[in-house]
Every structure is written in C-alpha cells, then in structure tokens.
C-alpha positions in Angstrom: -20.7 -56.2 -1.7 -18.2 -54.5 -3.7 -17.2 -50.9 -3.4 -17.8 -48.6 -6.4 -14.9 -46.6 -7.7 -15.5 -43.0 -7.8 -14.2 -40.5 -10.4 -11.0 -38.9 -9.4 -11.7 -35.2 -9.2 -9.3 -32.9 -10.9 -8.3 -29.8 -9.1 -7.7 -26.7 -11.0 -4.5 -25.0 -10.5 -5.0 -21.4 -9.8 -2.3 -19.2 -11.5 -1.4 -15.9 -9.9 -0.7 -13.6 -12.7 0.1 -10.7 -10.4 3.8 -9.7 -10.3 5.3 -9.1 -6.8 6.9 -5.8 -6.3 10.4 -5.6 -4.5 12.2 -2.6 -3.2 15.8 -2.3 -2.2 16.5 -1.0 1.4 18.6 2.1 1.3 20.3 4.0 4.1 20.5 7.7 4.9 23.7 8.3 2.9 22.0 7.0 -0.2 19.1 9.4 0.4 21.6 12.2 0.9 23.1 11.9 -2.6 19.8 11.0 -4.4 19.2 12.9 -7.7 15.3 12.7 -7.2 14.6 13.0 -3.5 11.3 11.8 -2.3 9.5 13.0 0.9 9.9 9.7 2.7 13.6 9.7 2.1 14.1 13.2 3.2 12.2 12.6 6.4 14.3 9.5 7.0 17.5 11.5 6.3 16.5 14.2 8.9 15.7 11.6 11.5 19.1 9.9 11.0 21.1 13.1 11.4 20.0 13.5 15.1 22.5 12.3 17.5 22.0 8.7 18.7 19.7 7.8 15.8 19.6 4.1 14.8 18.1 3.2 11.5 17.9 0.0 9.4 17.1 1.7 6.1 13.8 2.3 4.2 12.5 0.9 1.0 13.4 3.1 -1.9 10.5 3.6 -4.4 13.1 4.4 -7.1 14.5 0.9 -7.0 11.2 -0.9 -7.7 11.6 -4.3 -9.5 9.0 -6.8 -10.3 9.7 -10.5 -9.4 
C-alpha cells in the first residue's frame, strides 16, 4: 500500500492595514508650558505640584504619530 500525497494547503496571510498610534510621554514641566493645554495634562500638572508627588509622565495627545 502506498500513501497518497495530499495537496499542500496554502495559508492566506492576513494583512493588518490598521496603523498603530504612538504617543510621547511628557512630564509636568512640558504640560506647564504647553500652548494648547488639555484637561488630562492640567490634572496631571496639578497632581505633580503637591509636595512628595512622584510621576512618570502621561501620554500627550498632541504628539500622536502613526507607526
């Protein structure tokens, strides 16, 4: 008995046409001098002005880039 050769199945490659959005992280000093302040930035700035506050920055919506 011989084994029959099956057809090799072709897999379709799915292409993702969606662009990924990337934001830069900014610190409170950047938010303080921003020409177009946003609500999220102002809230972060107020939080960072309290004594003992530790922050790592927030994503700025004005620095949106597509990758």
